[in-house]
Structures are given as structure tokens and as C-alpha cells.
C-alpha positions in Angstrom: 3.2 -11.6 31.2 2.9 -9.5 34.5 -0.5 -9.0 35.8 -1.8 -5.8 37.7 -3.3 -6.6 41.0 -6.3 -4.1 40.4 -7.0 -5.1 36.8 -6.9 -2.7 33.7 -10.0 -0.4 34.3 -8.8 1.9 31.5 -9.1 -1.0 28.9 -12.3 -2.1 30.4 -13.8 1.5 30.0 -12.7 1.7 26.4 -14.1 -1.6 25.5 -17.4 -0.6 27.1 -17.3 2.6 25.2 -16.8 0.7 21.9 -19.7 -1.7 22.9 -17.6 -4.6 22.4 -17.7 -7.8 24.4 -14.4 -9.7 25.1 -15.2 -12.3 22.2 -16.0 -9.4 19.8 -12.9 -7.7 20.7 -10.8 -10.8 20.2 -12.3 -11.6 16.7 -11.7 -8.0 15.6 -8.0 -8.0 17.1 -7.3 -11.2 15.1 -8.5 -9.6 11.9 -6.1 -6.7 12.5 -3.2 -8.9 13.3 -3.8 -10.9 10.2 -3.7 -7.7 8.1 -0.5 -6.7 9.8 1.2 -10.2 9.2 1.3 -10.8 13.0 0.7 -14.6 12.7 1.7 -15.2 16.3 -1.6 -13.8 17.3 -3.8 -15.9 15.2 -4.9 -17.9 18.3 -6.2 -14.9 20.4 -9.6 -15.5 21.8 -12.1 -14.2 24.4 -10.0 -15.5 27.3 -7.0 -13.4 26.2 -9.0 -10.3 26.3 -10.5 -11.2 29.7 -6.8 -11.6 31.0 -5.9 -8.2 29.6 -8.8 -6.6 31.3 -7.9 -8.4 34.5 -4.5 -6.8 34.4 -2.3 -9.2 32.4 -0.1 -7.3 30.3 -0.1 -8.3 26.4 3.3 -8.8 24.9 5.0 -7.9 21.8 3.0 -6.0 19.2 -0.4 -6.9 21.0 -0.7 -3.4 22.5 -0.4 -1.7 19.2 -2.9 -4.0 17.6 -5.3 -3.6 20.3 -5.1 0.2 19.9 -5.9 -0.2 16.3 -8.6 -2.5 17.0 -10.3 -0.2 19.3 -9.6 2.8 17.3 -11.2 1.4 14.2 -14.4 0.7 16.3 -14.6 4.2 17.8 -13.3 6.1 14.9 -10.3 7.9 16.4 -6.8 7.1 17.4 -6.2 5.2 20.5 -3.0 5.3 22.4 -1.5 2.7 24.8 -1.7 5.1 27.6 -5.5 5.5 27.0 -6.0 1.7 27.6 -3.6 1.4 30.5 -0.7 -0.2 28.6 2.9 0.6 28.1 3.6 3.2 25.5 7.3 2.5 24.9 6.7 0.8 21.6 4.0 3.2 20.3 4.6 4.8 17.0 1.6 6.6 15.7 1.3 8.2 12.3 2.2 11.9 12.4 -0.6 14.4 11.7 -0.8 16.2 8.3 0.5 19.4 9.9 3.9 17.9 11.1 6.9 19.4 9.3 7.5 17.4 6.0 11.3 17.5 6.2 11.3 16.5 9.8 9.0 13.5 9.1 11.3 12.5 6.1 14.4 12.7 8.4 12.6 10.5 10.9 11.9 7.8 8.3 15.6 7.7 7.5 16.5 7.3 11.2 14.3 4.3 11.4 16.2 2.5 8.8 19.7 3.2 10.3 18.8 2.8 14.0 18.2 -0.6 15.1 15.8 0.4 17.9 13.9 2.8 15.7 13.7 0.3 12.9 12.3 -2.4 15.2 9.5 0.0 16.3 8.6 0.9 12.6 8.5 -2.8 11.7 6.2 -3.3 14.7 3.9 -0.5 13.7 0.3 -1.2 12.6 -1.6 0.2 9.6 -3.9 2.9 10.8 -7.3 3.4 9.3 -7.7 6.6 11.2 -4.8 7.9 9.4 -6.5 7.4 6.1 -8.6 10.5 6.6 -7.8 13.4 4.3 -6.6 16.8 5.6 -8.8 19.8 5.4 -9.3 21.5 2.0 -7.3 24.7 3.2 -4.2 22.3 4.1 -3.3 22.0 0.4 -3.0 25.9 -0.1 -1.2 26.2 3.3 1.4 23.6 2.4 2.1 25.4 -1.1 2.8 28.5 1.0 5.2 26.5 3.3 7.1 25.4 0.4 7.4 28.6 -1.2 8.8 30.2 2.1 11.5 27.4 2.4 14.9 29.1 2.3 18.3 27.8 3.1 20.7 30.6 2.2 23.9 28.5 3.4 22.7 25.4 1.9 24.3 23.7 -1.1 23.4 25.2 -4.5 20.8 23.0 -6.1 20.2 23.3 -10.0 18.5 21.4 -12.7 21.0 18.8 -13.1 20.6 17.7 -9.5 16.9 17.3 -10.3 17.7 15.2 -13.3 20.0 13.0 -11.2 17.1 12.2 -8.8 14.8 11.4 -11.6 17.3 9.1 -13.2 17.6 7.2 -9.9 13.8 6.9 -9.4 13.5 5.3 -12.8 16.4 2.8 -12.0 14.8 1.8 -8.8 11.2 1.6 -10.3 12.5 -0.7 -13.1 14.0 -3.0 -10.4 10.6 -3.0 -8.5 8.5 -4.0 -11.5 10.8 -6.8 -12.3 12.0 -8.2 -9.0 9.2 -7.0 -6.4 9.1 -4.6 -3.6 11.3 -7.2 -1.5 14.4 -6.2 -3.5 16.4 -3.1 -2.7 13.8 -1.0 -0.7 16.5 -0.2 1.9 18.7 1.3 -0.8 15.8 3.5 -2.0 15.1 4.8 1.5 18.8 5.5 2.1 19.1 7.5 -1.1 15.8 9.4 -0.2 16.7 10.2 3.4 20.4 10.9 2.9 21.0 12.3 -0.7 17.6 13.7 -1.6 16.8 15.1 1.9 20.1 17.0 1.6 18.9 18.5 -1.7 15.7 19.7 -0.1 17.6 21.5 2.5 19.6 23.2 -0.3 19.7 26.7 -1.9 17.6 26.4 -5.2 18.6 28.3 -8.3 14.9 29.4 -8.6 11.4 28.4 -7.5 11.0 26.0 -10.4 14.0 24.0 -9.4 12.6 23.9 -5.7 9.3 22.6 -7.1 10.8 20.1 -9.4 13.2 18.8 -6.6 10.2 18.4 -4.2 8.2 16.5 -6.9 11.2 14.1 -7.6 11.5 13.6 -3.9 7.8 12.8 -3.8 8.1 10.4 -6.5 10.9 8.6 -4.6 9.0 8.5 -1.3 6.0 7.1 -3.2 8.1 4.5 -4.9 9.6 3.4 -1.5 5.9 3.3 -0.1 4.7 1.2 -3.1 7.7 -1.2 -2.6 6.7 -1.7 1.0 3.0 -2.1 0.2 3.9 -4.6 -2.5 6.0 -6.6 0.1 3.0 -6.4 2.6 4.7 -3.7 5.0 1.6 -1.9 5.2 2.3 0.5 8.0 5.7 1.4 6.6 4.0 2.1 3.1 1.4 4.3 4.9 4.0 6.5 6.4 6.0 6.9 3.1 2.9 7.6 1.1 1.9 10.3 3.5 5.2 12.0 3.2 5.0 11.7 -0.7 1.7 13.7 -0.5 3.2 16.3 1.7 6.3 16.8 -0.5 3.9 17.1 -3.6 1.7 19.6 -1.8 4.7 21.8 -1.0 5.6 21.8 -4.6 2.0 22.5 -5.5 2.0 19.6 -7.9 -1.5 18.4 -7.8 -1.0 15.4 -10.3 1.7 14.0 -8.1 -0.6 14.2 -5.0 -3.2 12.5 -7.0 -1.0 9.7 -8.0 -0.1 9.0 -4.4 -3.6 9.3 -3.2 -4.5 6.7 -5.9 -1.9 4.4 -4.4 -3.3 4.9 -0.9 -6.7 4.1 -2.3 -5.4 0.8 -4.0 -3.9 -0.2 -0.6 -7.0 0.3 1.2 -9.1 -1.7 -1.3 -6.7 -4.5 -0.9 -6.9 -4.3 2.9 -10.7 -4.3 2.8 -11.2 -0.6 3.9 -13.8 0.2 1.2 -15.3 3.5 2.7 -11.8 5.0 3.0 -10.7 3.7 -0.3 -13.7 5.3 -1.9 -12.8 8.6 -0.3 -9.2 8.4 -1.2 -10.0 7.5 -4.9 -12.5 10.4 -5.1 -9.8 12.8 -3.8 -7.2 11.4 -6.4 -9.4 12.6 -9.3 -10.6 15.8 -7.7 -10.0 19.0 -9.7 -6.5 19.6 -11.1 -5.4 16.2 -9.8 -7.3 14.7 -12.8 -7.6 17.6 -15.2 -3.9 18.3 -15.3 -2.8 14.8 -15.4 -1.5 13.2 -18.7 -3.7 10.8 -20.5 -1.8 7.7 -19.1 -2.0 9.0 -15.6 -5.8 9.9 -16.1 -6.3 6.2 -16.9 -4.4 4.9 -14.0 -6.4 7.2 -11.6 -9.5 6.2 -13.3 -9.1 2.3 -13.0 -8.3 2.5 -9.2 -11.3 4.8 -8.9 -13.5 2.3 -10.6 -12.2 -0.6 -8.4 -13.1 1.6 -5.3 -16.5 2.1 -6.7 -16.9 -1.6 -7.6 -16.0 -2.8 -3.9 -18.5 -0.2 -2.6 -21.3 -1.7 -4.8 -21.6 1.2 -7.3 -21.3 -1.2 -10.4 -22.9 1.2 -12.8 -20.5 4.2 -12.0 -17.6 1.8 -11.8 -18.4 0.6 -15.4 -18.7 4.2 -16.6 -15.4 5.0 -15.0 -13.7 2.0 -16.7 -14.9 3.2 -20.1 -13.5 6.6 -19.4 -10.1 5.1 -18.4 -10.1 3.2 -21.7 -10.6 6.5 -23.6 -8.0 8.2 -21.6 -5.5 5.5 -22.4 -6.3 5.3 -26.0 -5.7 9.2 -26.1 -2.1 8.7 -24.9 0.2 8.9 -27.9 3.9 8.0 -28.5 6.0 11.2 -28.0 3.5 12.6 -25.4 5.1 14.3 -22.3 4.1 11.6 -19.8 5.6 11.5 -16.3 8.2 8.8 -15.7 6.1 7.5 -12.8 3.4 5.9 -15.2 6.0 4.2 -17.6 4.5 0.8 -16.6 0.8 1.8 -17.2 -0.3 0.4 -20.5 -3.0 -2.0 -22.1 -1.9 -4.8 -19.8 -2.1 -2.8 -16.7 -5.5 -1.4 -17.7 -6.8 -4.8 -18.4 -5.5 -6.1 -15.1 -7.3 -3.4 -13.0 -10.4 -3.8 -15.1 -10.4 -7.5 -14.4 -10.1 -6.8 -10.7 -13.1 -4.4 -10.8 -15.3 -6.9 -12.9 -14.3 -9.7 -10.6 -15.4 -7.6 -7.5 -18.7 -6.9 -9.1 -19.4 -10.6 -9.7 -18.8 -10.7 -13.5 -16.3 -13.6 -13.6 -16.4 -14.3 -17.3 -15.7 -10.7 -18.0 -12.8 -10.8 -15.4 -11.3 -13.9 -17.1 -11.4 -12.1 -20.5 -9.6 -9.0 -19.1 -7.0 -11.0 -17.1 -6.2 -13.0 -20.2 -5.9 -9.7 -22.2 -3.6 -8.4 -19.6 -1.3 -11.6 -19.7 -1.4 -11.6 -23.5 -0.3 -7.9 -24.0 2.3 -7.6 -21.0 6.0 -7.7 -21.6 6.6 -10.3 -18.9 10.4 -10.1 -18.8 10.1 -6.4 -17.8 7.1 -6.4 -15.5 7.5 -9.8 -14.0 6.0 -9.2 -10.7 2.7 -8.0 -12.0 2.5 -10.7 -14.6 2.9 -13.4 -11.8 0.2 -11.7 -9.7 -2.2 -11.3 -12.7 -1.9 -15.2 -13.6 -2.4 -16.0 -9.9 -5.6 -13.9 -9.8 -6.7 -15.5 -13.2 -6.2 -18.9 -11.8 -8.2 -17.8 -8.7 -11.3 -17.0 -10.8 -11.0 -20.3 -12.6 -10.9 -22.2 -9.3 -13.8 -20.1 -8.0 -15.8 -21.4 -11.0 -14.8 -25.0 -10.2 -12.3 -25.2 -13.0 -9.6 -26.9 -11.1 -7.5 -28.3 -13.8 -7.5 -24.8 -15.6 -6.7 -23.1 -12.3 -3.6 -25.3 -11.6 -2.3 -24.8 -15.3 -2.7 -21.1 -14.8 -1.0 -21.0 -11.4 1.8 -23.2 -12.6 2.5 -20.3 -15.1 2.2 -17.8 -12.2 4.8 -19.8 -10.1 7.1 -20.0 -13.1 6.9 -16.2 -13.4 7.6 -15.8 -9.5 11.1 -17.3 -9.6 13.5 -14.5 -8.4 10.6 -12.3 -7.4 10.3 -11.2 -3.6 6.9 -9.5 -3.1 4.2 -9.8 -0.5 1.6 -9.9 -3.3 3.2 -13.0 -4.9 3.6 -14.6 -1.6 -0.1 -13.9 -1.0 -0.9 -15.6 -4.5 1.1 -18.7 -3.3 -0.7 -18.7 -0.1 -4.1 -18.5 -1.6 -3.1 -21.3 -4.0 -2.5 -23.6 -1.1 -5.5 -22.7 0.7 -7.8 -23.1 -2.3 -6.3 -26.5 -3.0 -6.5 -27.8 0.5 -9.6 -29.7 0.2 -8.3 -31.6 -2.9 -5.1 -32.7 -1.1 -4.7 -36.5 -0.7 -7.1 -37.2 -3.6 -4.4 -38.4 -5.9 -4.8 -35.5 -8.4 -1.3 -35.0 -10.1 -2.0 -31.3 -11.0 -3.2 -30.5 -7.6 -0.2 -32.2 -5.8 2.4 -30.5 -8.1 0.8 -27.1 -8.0 0.4 -27.3 -4.0 4.1 -28.5 -3.8 5.4 -25.7 -5.9 3.5 -23.0 -4.1 4.8 -24.4 -0.7 8.2 -24.4 -1.9 8.1 -20.8 -3.1 6.7 -19.7 0.3 9.6 -21.7 1.9 12.2 -20.0 -0.2 10.9 -16.4 0.3 9.9 -16.4 4.0 
């Protein structure tokens, strides 16, 4: 790593502004690196930061991780230039006002251009980018959508919209069964080649335009969800934001709420609780909730409840969960439900309820709801979530000291993981190994077998 003769005064100044010692900055840096999956930086300590301040240039993704670390402390976006580092690998999240179709095209280029793909894969999840746009933005985006005209474009009709919806359902079913690690590149290519072409077309009428933008939003959301499931959090964040913008241009409040709910879910999982609360509140604001179908209202509600739970509002979380139960009970066969919530039923509600109860310390309640989820889910169709639910259930048993029961449950989870490629299932397997580590070498057959199976799954899916 090259070193500047004069030291990095810009980095020193930003560290001073943030009020962070070199040791504090190193610990925060390691947390961001772990969230991003950058295991190569797990050993960064105070001496590394001191060397960077002295002028040593950090390598690889370190400049981006350092920008995000300092940005979270200061509450604003920090660029490499602002801390005296090379900006060649910087890829920030575009602002809410960036043109939607230009941003969509850029996402496609990142998947076909090797250098752009490298930069996207190296990107860091941005907490600053979780901020919501101004209220007037939603109205502005609706006007932008209505003003889109491409007189010379391809004629787009209802059959084109139906074709995109069919593809969304096909890809979504694969995701539910096999995990986000299967087929996401195909989803992105279809979105940014075929569907992007439709969005530049000549629409039969404004309803067709709106329907096509909503279908594109669903596909962008699905691509983001698959990336999130596969622990590619920065990629997921970019796709979620495009999905929100496509929904806004269609003036489709419920689709926007659906994506904001997914963003809140991601923020909860990554530990950004205040931002998760704000996103979840936005997802149920006004027409995003009132215009939603019963099933979608229930889905919005359970994630809202989880965000409330992790923020310590147990009472409101419980009330919100009860309302979600009511909303799902009101969904009837034959209702006009959007295809994007085909997966959400009693098993999904129970899973999310269990997570909220676990987060509030009600472990027996969580066990009951996780078991309900396992009992009522069609595991052959929703295999990925079934494996994750069993993994979470085993973790609660382990937390209560019930190691034999935990191992038995984890083995069922590992059975379900076969053929699944998902960051969440890999995290379950990683957590199994971490929990069992104090028991290794004690000659406990259940522990030895379960630990070995988890290790084998991680090796096979790395």
C-alpha cells in the first residue's frame, strides 16, 4: 500500500469532526465490513486507521467502507475525495430525483459490463440512502410519468403487460423455492433489456403505461429481494429504490408501500432500527395501506410490527400484529389480490409474528408461532423460508439452553436447505456453528453431527 509523505489531512479532519478516535473508527469500520460480507477486513484495528491517517492508502473496498463508516456517524454521505482517497471505485446511490429510466439502464449495464459489475459488487449498503424523499416528490414523480411520451417507440398494449406479469410470477416462484442465489442475473437481464424497452414504448393509453410501470416495479422489487436474500445488500438497495421510483411514476401507492416494506425488512435485519421504523411507517401511510388488498395489508402490518418491536414499542407492536391477523383473516379466496403477495398466508404471518415476539423477549410465544409457521407452510413450494423458519426456531431453543431440541430442529432446517442458495440460509448455518462452538469436543453426538452438516452446507454454497 503506497504512503503519502504528508499524511492524509482530509481523513484526519473528518475523523475529528466525527469525534472518533482511531480505535473507535476501526471498530465501527469492522461492523460495516461484516454487514457487507467483507470478511477480509475483520482484523482491521486501531493501527490500520493510524496508518491511513499517516498516508497509507487502504486497498480494495476499504475506501468505500470507510466512507460509509464515517457517513453513518456524521449523518451524511461521505465520498472518497472528502477523505483524501481515490474515487475510481466509488459508486454512490443516486438521489431520488435522478431519472428513473436512466437509473434502470445503469443497473443493466452493471450486469453486462465486467468493470461496472465489479464496482456494483464492491458497493456498500448506504444508511444515508435510507432517507425518504420529500412529500412533494411523490406528486412530482406522478407528473413525470404522465408526461413520458415516445411517439416513435414500439406500440405497447395489454398483452405486453400480461407477459411481464407472467414472467414476474415465474421468477418469484423460483425464488421462493430455490433462494435468491438462483437466477437473479436472468431477472436483471429481462428487466433491463426487454422490460426497459417496453417502458420506452408507445402506450395504447395511460392505463397501459401505468400497468407496465407497476409490472416493471414488481420485477425490480423481485430482483432487489433476491439480492437481499443472497446478502448482496448494496445491490438490493439500488434495485429497491428503482422499484419505488417506477411505482411512483405509475402513481401506484400500494406498490410503493410494498417496496418500502421490503426496505424496512432489510433495515431491521441489518440493525438500522430507526431507519427501519421510518420506512415501515411510510409503507402504511395513507393510500399505501388503505388501498392495499387484505393480504397485502397483513404483510405491511407484520413488518411494521417488527420495526416497532426492535425499537422497543412492544405495546404498539402487539396491537399492530393483531390488526395484521384481522387483515389476513379478511382475505377470501377469489379476492383480487396482487400476484406479489401470493406467498403471504398463515405460515408467513406466523413467521413474522414469531420474529417480533422473539425481538421483544417473549421466547415461548416465539416458539409457538415458529411452530405454527412450520406446521402450516407448504414446504415443497416455499422451501427457502421453511428452512429459515426452522433455523430461527432452533436458535430460540438454543437460547433457552435446550441444545438437544435445537439440534433436532436445526437438522430439519439443514434437510430443507439442500438445493437452496440463499444468504439467509447460509447465515442460519453460520449461526448454528457459532452457537455450537462451545460444545465441540465434548463428545455429544447430536452436536457433532449438526455442526458437521452446517459446515458442509457452507462449504457447498460458498
